[in-house]
N, C-alpha and C positions, 0 to 999 in steps of 0.2 A: 133469318140471314145469316147473322151477328155470331151461331153458333155452329152454321156449317163453314162459314170462310177461318174460323179459329179453329177448326179440328175441333169440337168440344171444347175449347180450355174459356177459363172465363176472362172478363177484360183483363183486369189486373195481370193475369198470368201473359196474357195474350203483349200486354206492353214490356214486359221485359221480358220476353221469349228472345230476343233476337240480342238483347242489351249481356244479359248474362254476369252480371256485374258483380256478383258475389264472388264468382269463380278469380278474380281480382286482386283479393283480400287474405291474408294470413295474418295467424294470432302470433306475437314477439312472446318476450320472455314475461312479459308481466300481465300479459293476460289481454295487451287492448289491440284493438286489429287497425294493421298497417297494408299499402299497397303491394302487393307480389311482386318481387325482387325477378323479373322476365328474365334481363340480362344473363343474372349468375346460370338460368335454368337453363337457359338457350345454351351456351356454354358449357354448361356441364356436358348437354348432349353430343354436342360438336366434340368432346376433348373423346368420350366414350367411342363415340363414332371414331373420332382420328387415329384412337389405340387400338381399336379391331381391325382396323384394314394395314395395321404395318408388317412388312414383310411374308405379304400374301400375291401371289402373282395373279393377276386381274386377265379377263378375258376381254380384249379389244374391240373383237370384230365379232356383233352379235348380230342374230335373227331374230327378231323378238315382232312377237300377235298378240295386241292388247284384245281382249275378247271382253264385250259389256254386254250383260245382262239385261237385254230391253224388254225381259216380259212385264205382266202387268203389276208382278213384284216391286219394278222400279218406278212403279207411278206411287208408291207410299210418299206418306208427309212426314215422317219421321226427322226427316232430314229436309230444311225446310230450304226453296219450296218442296223439293222433291226428290227422292233420291237418283232420276235420271239427270237433273238437271245441276245436283251437287257432284256426279260423276262426271261428266260432259266440261264442266267448269274445270273441275280437276285437273282433268284428263290431257285438258289444253296448256294446262302450267307444266304436267307431266312430260310434255312431248318436246317443249321447247328445252325445257333442262335435261332432258335424257340427249337431243342431240347436240348440245351444249359439252358435256360431258365425253358423248362415244359421236366425236363425226366419223368416224368409219362404219359406224349400223347402220341395219335398216331397219323400220318399223312398219306392219300392219295392223290393220284392223278388223277384226272380225263382230257382229252384233247376232246375238241369238232371242229369238221372240218368237211366238205361233208355233214353237218344236220344232224351227228350223235353224239351222247356221246360215248365216250367206256373209263371203267377205267382201267388206265395203271398201278398203285400198289394197293396191300390193305391196309388196315390201318397196319402202322408199326410201329414201334421203331426205326430204322436205317436211320441217313440220307442217307449214303454209299449206300444201297440198291435202297432208292428211286432217288435220284439223277442220279444213273447208267444207271435207267431203263428211265429215261426224259432222257439221250442227247443220247438214239439209238433210239427216236423218233419225231424228230422235223423236219417235214414237213408238209410244210402247203396249202391246198387247200379247196374251194369247200366253203360255207357259212357255219353261225355259228347258234345253234340254244340251246336257254338260259332254254328252255323248256324242251327239252331231259335232257340237263345237269343237272337242277334242279328233274327232275322225276328220273334218273340214282341214284345221292344222296342221294336221300328222302330213297329209296328201301334199302339203305347200314346202314346209318345213326338211322334208327329206330329200327337195329340189337344192335346199341349201349347198353349200361348198361346205365340207366337211372339214375346214379350218375354223370354220364359225361357230359360235354358240348356239345350239338353238332352247329359245325361251319364247315361254306361254306365260304371259300376267293375265290373269284372268280377277272380273270385280264380278261380283257375283250376289245377286239380292234375293235371290229365290232360297225358301226353304226345303225344295227338292229339286227334281230332274225326272223330266219324261221323256227315257229312252225306246231304241225300235229296238235294243239289244241289249247283249251282256256288256255293262262297263265294264267290267274288270276287265276283260279281255283288251279293251281300246287301251287301258292304261297299261297294261304289258304290251301292247303295241308300242305307246307314247316312250314308254323306259327304256325298249329293244331301240328303237329310233334316236336315242340320249337327248330325248327333251326333256329340258327342267321347266315343271309345271311351277307357280306359285296361283295363289287365289289370296283376294282379299275379300271379304266376304262384311255387305252393310245391312245383315238382318242376324245371325245365331249357328253358331259352329255348326258346320253338319261331316258325319262322318265321312262322306266319299272325297268331301273338300279334303281333309285331312290327310288320310289314305291317299289321293291321288299326289299331294305335296311328300309324301313320305318315301313313296316307292321312287318319284322323278326326282327328289334330290331337291324341292324346293321348300318354299316356305308360305304356310298358310297362319294369317291373321285376322282376325275380326276388329272393325273398327267398331269404336264408342260413340263418336261425336264425327262433324265434318273436320274441326282440326284433326281430328288424331286421325282418321280418312288420308285426310292431307299427308301427315308423314310418314305413311304407313308408305303410301302409293309413290313417295319423292323417295323411299328408300333402296326402291331398285332402279333408281337413275343412275347411281355410280356403275361402274364395272363389276360383277360379282368375281369373284375367287374364283379362278379358273382348274379346272378338275382337267387331269393329263386327258382319263378314256375319254370327256367329253366331245377335246376338240384337238385334233392331229397338228402337231406341230410340221409348219411345211412352209418354203419359199412360196411369195405369193406375186405374180409379174402382174406391176401395178403400170397405166398409164398416164401420165399428167399432160390432160387439153389445155390445148390454147383457145382464149377468148373469141368468139368469130364477132366480125367485125358487122358494127350497126349498118341494118340499108339493104346487105344480101339478103337474098333469099334462097332456102335449101330443105331440104326433104326431112321433117324431125323423126328419127329412127323410135321416138318413145309413145309419141300419139299416132305414127304414120301420115302426115298432116304438111304442108309447107307452112313454114315461120321465114317472119321478118326478122331478122339481125339477132343479137345475141347466141345465146348456147352455148357452147363446146363442140370442138371435131376433136373424134375421136387420132390418134396419133397414128393406129396399125391399119384400120380401113375406111379413116377421114367420115366413117358418121356422124351426122350432131344429136348430139343429147342437149335435153331444156337443164339439168340438174345435176349437181355432184356431193356425195359419192353417189356411184352406179355401176351397171355390170353394163358395157356396151351391147345392144340389143344384135348386133349385126357376128358379132367376134367373140365377143364375152371376155373382154380386157377390161379388169375391174379400174376404173377411172378415179379417181382424185385428186386435189389439189394439194398445193406442198402445207399451206395451213393447217390443214386436214391432218397430215403429221403430225407437224410442231405440234397442234396440241393435243394428240395425245401422247406426248413425250411425258409430260406431268405424271400422272399414270403409272410409267417406266422407274420413276426418277422423282419419288415427292419430297417435298421438303419438310425435314427433320421435323418430328414435331419441339415445340417448345416447350422451356420447364417452367412451372409456374413461381413466381416467387411472391411470397405474403408479406404482411407486417413484420416487422422484426426489432431488436431493441434499437439503443437512441445511435450509437455509435456506428452501428453497420448502416443504418438509414440513413445517415450524412453521407457516405458511397454511391446509393443508389441514386441513380440520374432522374431529375423533378418531371420529365416531361417525357409521351411518347416520342420514340424516333421515326415512328412514321408519320402518325398525323400530329405531332409537337402538340398534343391534350397534354394537359396536366394530369400527374399518377400520383399527386396529394391530395388527398383529403381532409376537412376541417379537422384540425388540434396537428399539422404537420405527421399525419402519417400517413403510407402510401396506404397507397390502394391494390387490390389484388391484379395484378399484370402477370406477363411472362417475360420471359427473354432467349433468345437462340443460344442452341449450346453451341455453334461455331464462333460467330462474331461477338455472342455475348452484348447484344444490342435489346434495350428491353424496349416491348412496344403493351399497348394496351390490348384488352381483349377481343374489341371490335377488329381492330385491326388483326389481332391473329389468327382470326377465323375468315375476314381475308383474304388473307396472305396463304391461308392453306387451302383454299376454295374456292378462290379467283384468278389470284395472280399469280401463284405457285414459283414465287420466288421472293428470295429474301431481302429487303432492302438493304440491312447491314450487312451481309455478305455481296451484294452486288457492289456497293458504295467502296470493297475494301481491293476488289477486282483494277 
């Protein structure tokens, strides 16, 4: 029974399988082991991601379908407890991060199992409704059909407005695809519809997935473990570089609906049933909708709130990347500030030597590495520049 529960591992292997503490050690110059400096590694990844996105036009309105492979391959236990459980857990994190980064975008979920693709949720702007629908349908069976999934997603994304970016993100566990026809024709059809398809593999690299991504301008990656899979998934949360031929620039009519009064009974245009209180009223046709952003089911007007537009502003005008400041000579060292301007933590380590930190090129205020990440990824304003206004 122990061998069955442990997947064929020895007892001592099972005891350390989840811990993996050896990955947190590194060798120093003298050959001794020391804990891994995770803060510097995280900051290095962040700097590369920040510099890679400079002076790139972003696609702010995205229509994204998540395609989840729930075939029998998703029940494999090389990811603990299974591939399906790891995918579901990280998709929940991704959805919340996606709507935080893209408040004007929409997401839908498609599952593939038993050779059939099924749309689990419509395109919507609420992470809670997407997560609730996904958690109730976590079952693995049968084979995966990549062609059926692409055909289904193509039919729905072609109805999306031309100014939006049509995207597909596939999390694929199987090593094959059981298709009813020629998948190459389906890929040509997706390319013609200007759909950007990306794939994250959980097993090994597959030629057809790589070909799909190359033809449609997406990214194909294969996860090494759970943490790597989460990192690859979250890379798709920020708005991608905008391609002129993929989304036509256009003026969009938007409505800013008012919140409905509590206790008022009205017919919801989304669910076609009577609901009490809450909701929003379309300023054009006075129809009631449950959540924002969305499109009015009656008149087709795009409905958003002013905070949604305000949260998209930092993608258009991001905070300038800060310059790294390392330890220098003793004379210059005395002129450097001793504390971080943001959190007031000390920037001096043992021996009165300044630790690695950053400075704003506009206001010349110094910040620690944690504040650097917080300012660029969450706050989107430099405290030094704002304090001078």
